[in-house]
Steps between C-alpha positions, in 0.01 A plus 500: 500500500137576593377274221718219634361551849141494373566179306656337805209611718241362258691174476525468880126574531424224253725257687339579838154457346605163363635398843165588655311302235724194539470524878121468470546173311703336777283283731501639851429310820578544865621222724301519821430236765140376511292717730396338828133549583436538872163368622379594848163489681470870410541444123197663329266258316575653158874462555452144629308418180775650285768301683290186466461553127872567455591193706259274314624617161867511595667331793218251550527379140125429492442615142726227368199269538203726585345817364351801674359665188351391166837418344727259684590142574242233574710216640349592837157640599397855410599714800216744439263232632718370783358704788137466387530120485715467813216478751348199322819304423523316834204457734543679832789716376460874448626702207812646663589171665472313169701756304771493765511121493502489119812718498686330785382142435383489138484119502231504773229558240534477121242674288346234273666489160835638615813301593721530807778735393498807728776536762415645844516879493717523812760258361744535209474633240260774621598509871213735583454634850164470675443872443561461126261204487231708672559782252444251218178381665382861517569533127318172426198630692503819293512297178168345598350842567527471878633747754814353661433359845841353570691659790877527529619435855818627664657153494419468127708806427820372657786503251639172380832400653800627308660241278803698387567671167328354192602557138258751351439272203379228736271745679356610168429141396284473810339838437400412143384150588769306311550259789130425506563264207877447507723352768800709596775391738283224641178700547212589270239351269526207264274608214803628308861378483763547773684830446793468737739387225314625193798719405727195487346405166368837386673830436377803698372660178288189434354513852419869458326421171305216665366739765349737242421227246392182685451316169873528423547140618331239715694275738440131417246342733307821560187630331541785252306820559477478879694822559275803429611669180478853643654427842861574405412814306327639808827477696710820474816467293733557793327229704528252213875556486527456878324163474728385218809616694387294800432186293829538315685530831350173626682324215823694546445732205551875501223731383463868577164603643509795260449249224850513356666166436798701373584869551447573130137385510399754765298800383719740696816377327337525159382853577853585612633380165246718320612801703866421430440472125318832487760674712765381257282622216469841667876528540551409136241758393669770709839407357365521145332831574825643639690372198245656266520829689879508474484424130250785454723744692802404290301552179386845605841583644 
């Protein structure tokens, strides 16, 4: 009987170890709403810079066309030089004034060699508040090696008026700059194709693949290679699924934000099946061990 117990214990230990190993293979992600950065006149300069950098690289969608480091896009001017050149762009206009105008009214002055393609920062798709724009200006100043001089006023920090609940996938498309190039529900850029009904002709799995592999296909009438190759891979897995769920819903299709088009494709279900199979195997092993033990007792009896 002791031998049977030891065998069962060793088998259970092996099964638990296998569960732990399989569990490490399952992709894990948390679904959390995007964090809201609060900017006030008391926001420390370092924090203002960090918010400006995050806004420029995310919600603002600036890196779709510009770059703020050696690697990046060059459809627009290099942002590392923006603040240094600002004071000489328009006669009689200071650096801060020019940067503010270039973000709110980008058509007012076009840098030679670049086309008109930037939407106003306070309009869709970015919808930046005045405080966020000033944080971006502070970051632009730092890129040129300057100490930020921009000041956030109390009226700049006022929260935008509530617009009601928004699908998280739609929020994320703004956060990651998708609507800087694509139009969505009547608002957004026009560099890339309209995405409102993209799921009408594409399956959710194809859209998910397109996000991480922009070369998967190119919509007729649009230039190939415009979407940065690494953009989709930089988006967390859970956020990619949220975006696909939102786009699928716009065309009346169902897609789980966990990434499961069917229950059987979800990692949790597959892990459950693995556990079930091994539990059945454990029961069979115990039954065989008991049968062997009875046979042994009868032989010695």
